[in-house]
KEROPA-930643 format. One record per residue (C-alpha): x, y, z. Coordinates in steps of 0.5 Angstrom, whole numbers, padded with zeros to 4 digits, always signed. Example, Ala and Ser with C-alpha at 12.3 -4.5 7.8 and 13.67 -1.06 7.14 Angstrom:
BEGIN
+0025-0009+0016
+0027-0002+0014
// end
This chain:
BEGIN
+0294-0104-0548
+0301-0105-0547
+0299-0104-0539
+0297-0112-0540
+0303-0114-0544
+0305-0118-0538
+0299-0123-0539
+0302-0126-0545
+0309-0127-0541
+0310-0135-0539
+0315-0132-0533
+0308-0129-0530
+0304-0136-0530
+0310-0139-0526
+0310-0134-0521
+0303-0134-0521
+0302-0143-0520
+0308-0141-0514
+0304-0136-0511
+0297-0140-0510
+0301-0147-0508
+0304-0142-0503
+0298-0140-0501
+0294-0147-0500
+0301-0150-0496
+0301-0144-0492
+0293-0146-0491
+0294-0153-0490
+0299-0152-0485
+0295-0147-0480
+0289-0152-0480
+0294-0157-0478
+0297-0154-0474
+0291-0151-0470
+0287-0158-0471
+0294-0160-0466
+0293-0155-0462
+0286-0155-0461
+0286-0163-0461
+0280-0163-0465
+0276-0170-0463
+0280-0172-0457
+0274-0170-0452
+0274-0173-0446
+0268-0174-0441
+0268-0171-0434
+0267-0176-0428
+0263-0174-0422
+0268-0172-0417
+0262-0170-0412
+0264-0174-0405
+0271-0177-0407
+0277-0175-0403
+0280-0170-0407
+0288-0171-0407
+0285-0179-0410
+0282-0176-0415
+0287-0171-0417
+0293-0175-0416
+0289-0180-0421
+0287-0175-0426
+0292-0170-0426
+0294-0173-0433
+0287-0170-0436
+0286-0164-0432
+0288-0158-0429
+0286-0157-0422
+0284-0151-0419
+0281-0151-0412
+0276-0144-0411
+0274-0145-0405
+0273-0150-0399
+0267-0150-0394
+0264-0154-0389
+0258-0159-0389
+0256-0165-0386
+0252-0169-0391
+0259-0170-0395
+0266-0173-0392
+0272-0168-0390
+0277-0167-0396
+0272-0169-0401
+0270-0165-0406
+0264-0162-0406
+0262-0158-0412
+0265-0158-0420
+0266-0154-0426
+0265-0156-0431
+0259-0161-0429
+0259-0169-0429
+0259-0172-0437
+0261-0165-0441
+0265-0166-0446
+0271-0163-0446
+0278-0163-0448
+0285-0166-0445
+0287-0162-0440
+0282-0157-0440
+0282-0153-0433
+0277-0155-0428
+0275-0152-0421
+0272-0155-0416
+0271-0153-0409
+0273-0158-0403
+0269-0160-0396
+0274-0157-0391
+0277-0162-0386
+0276-0156-0380
+0268-0153-0379
+0268-0146-0380
+0268-0142-0374
+0264-0136-0372
+0265-0131-0367
+0259-0130-0362
+0256-0124-0362
+0253-0119-0355
+0245-0121-0354
+0244-0118-0347
+0240-0114-0346
+0237-0113-0354
+0230-0116-0355
+0229-0124-0356
+0227-0122-0364
+0234-0118-0365
+0237-0122-0362
+0235-0128-0367
+0237-0124-0373
+0244-0123-0370
+0244-0130-0369
+0242-0131-0375
+0246-0127-0379
+0252-0129-0375
+0251-0137-0377
+0248-0139-0371
+0241-0142-0369
+0237-0141-0363
+0236-0149-0359
+0232-0146-0353
+0228-0140-0350
+0228-0141-0342
+0224-0135-0338
+0227-0132-0332
+0225-0127-0327
+0226-0120-0330
+0223-0113-0331
+0224-0113-0339
+0219-0118-0343
+0222-0121-0348
+0230-0118-0346
+0235-0122-0346
+0239-0124-0340
+0243-0129-0342
+0246-0133-0347
+0249-0140-0346
+0252-0146-0350
+0252-0153-0347
+0249-0150-0341
+0254-0146-0340
+0255-0138-0340
+0258-0135-0347
+0262-0129-0348
+0262-0124-0353
+0267-0126-0358
+0268-0133-0357
+0269-0137-0363
+0264-0143-0364
+0263-0148-0370
+0258-0145-0375
+0251-0147-0374
+0252-0148-0367
+0245-0147-0362
+0245-0142-0357
+0240-0142-0351
+0238-0136-0349
+0235-0133-0343
+0229-0128-0343
+0225-0124-0338
+0218-0125-0336
+0217-0118-0336
+0212-0115-0330
+0205-0116-0334
+0202-0122-0337
+0207-0127-0338
+0203-0131-0344
+0203-0131-0351
+0198-0132-0357
+0200-0139-0360
+0202-0139-0367
+0198-0143-0372
+0203-0148-0374
+0199-0152-0379
+0202-0153-0386
+0208-0150-0384
+0214-0153-0387
+0218-0157-0381
+0223-0152-0383
+0221-0146-0381
+0218-0149-0375
+0223-0148-0369
+0223-0140-0372
+0216-0139-0371
+0216-0142-0365
+0221-0137-0362
+0219-0131-0365
+0212-0132-0361
+0217-0133-0355
+0215-0141-0355
+0220-0147-0356
+0219-0153-0360
+0217-0160-0356
+0216-0167-0359
+0216-0168-0366
+0212-0173-0369
+0213-0176-0377
+0207-0180-0379
+0211-0181-0386
+0218-0183-0388
+0220-0179-0392
+0226-0172-0394
+0226-0167-0388
+0225-0162-0394
+0217-0166-0396
+0214-0165-0388
+0210-0160-0386
+0205-0159-0380
+0199-0163-0380
+0197-0163-0372
+0199-0159-0366
+0198-0159-0359
+0196-0155-0356
+0191-0155-0361
+0191-0148-0365
+0185-0143-0363
+0186-0135-0365
+0184-0134-0358
+0189-0139-0354
+0194-0136-0350
+0200-0140-0347
+0205-0138-0341
+0212-0135-0345
+0217-0141-0347
+0212-0146-0346
+0214-0152-0350
+0209-0154-0357
+0208-0162-0360
+0208-0163-0367
+0206-0168-0373
+0209-0169-0379
+0206-0170-0385
+0209-0171-0392
+0207-0167-0397
+0208-0171-0402
+0203-0177-0399
+0198-0171-0396
+0194-0165-0400
+0196-0160-0396
+0192-0155-0402
+0186-0157-0399
+0188-0159-0392
+0189-0151-0392
+0183-0149-0396
+0179-0152-0391
+0183-0149-0385
+0182-0143-0388
+0174-0144-0389
+0174-0145-0381
+0178-0139-0381
+0173-0135-0384
+0167-0137-0383
+0169-0136-0375
+0171-0128-0376
+0164-0127-0380
+0161-0130-0375
+0164-0126-0369
+0163-0120-0373
+0155-0121-0374
+0156-0122-0366
+0152-0129-0367
+0151-0133-0360
+0156-0138-0357
+0153-0144-0358
+0152-0142-0366
+0159-0141-0366
+0161-0148-0363
+0156-0152-0368
+0159-0149-0374
+0167-0149-0372
+0166-0156-0370
+0163-0158-0376
+0170-0155-0379
+0173-0160-0374
+0169-0166-0376
+0171-0165-0384
+0179-0164-0382
+0179-0169-0377
+0175-0174-0381
+0178-0172-0388
+0184-0177-0390
+0187-0172-0395
+0190-0177-0399
+0192-0178-0407
+0189-0184-0408
+0182-0184-0412
+0180-0189-0406
+0181-0183-0401
+0179-0178-0405
+0172-0182-0406
+0171-0182-0398
+0173-0175-0397
+0167-0174-0402
+0163-0177-0397
+0165-0173-0392
+0161-0167-0394
+0162-0159-0392
+0153-0159-0391
+0153-0166-0388
+0158-0164-0383
+0155-0158-0382
+0148-0158-0381
+0149-0165-0376
+0152-0160-0371
+0146-0154-0373
+0141-0159-0372
+0142-0161-0365
+0139-0153-0363
+0132-0152-0365
+0133-0144-0364
+0139-0143-0369
+0136-0140-0376
+0140-0146-0380
+0140-0140-0387
+0143-0134-0383
+0148-0138-0380
+0150-0143-0387
+0150-0135-0391
+0155-0132-0385
+0160-0138-0385
+0160-0141-0392
+0164-0136-0397
+0162-0131-0402
+0163-0134-0407
+0160-0140-0405
+0154-0136-0403
+0153-0134-0410
+0154-0141-0414
+0148-0142-0409
+0144-0137-0411
+0145-0138-0418
+0143-0145-0417
+0137-0144-0413
+0134-0138-0419
+0135-0144-0424
+0131-0149-0421
+0125-0144-0421
// end
């Protein structure tokens, strides 16, 4: 066992102790250095810089963060030269000296180039304008052989040439041709449509936005169309370029889901009755009944108004109008007007009573 004789040597144990001590010292020094390098326990909370002047923030917090600008954007919602976005987010815990990336609000609006829209169709022109960061302010229809063809492009009542620089988001007025045929178009159904979509829908239908009324005080994002003038009808035709007035309600106050269901039932009933070729006076009474409901229900969320809406029952209003004409087959009209689901439920209820 001469191979293990070193275990009996005193020098071996001295060297072993020295080696263990060195390892411990190295580990302690490494951890101490790492702690100092990472500044463990020295975290700071990131303030909310959004909306604050960029130069002021950089000067005040220069010792706490390493600021790096990623981009600049133009917006009217925040002051020029302020911080638009930041990363890390406010209230985050980070080490002192951490990189903080930010987007600044440009002090000059972003510019875009005006495209050439002349002789394009209205639909094509609108697509190109949106792609270039521009909007349509108004449609003016003029005598021209091509219907819905762009005749001229205007900015602030003056013709604007292609290639001209404009502030992004500028509104362009388009002069469009009437054509040689019918100068009327179908009125789109705006009911329950979000405010942000109304103008585009009207322009795509070759119409313009008229007066806008806000029946509630709320954020623009919550507004949807409650009423329109001319009143929507599937067969209504209006002159190209006509203005449509709209009334808005806030979806936080008004139950647009129930409102849309009533509108859908009315359209479904009208479609069925026309398919069945029912008499015009019968169709009128049925549609009047739906209008009665839509115009008299409040569609509000509180319990009092909910109870009020329940009293304006579909069948009450329906039969109120139908009974005015003795020659109407009540059962036939009722079957055609209500949905298939309601009809099945009615038949089941009758069988149970028997």
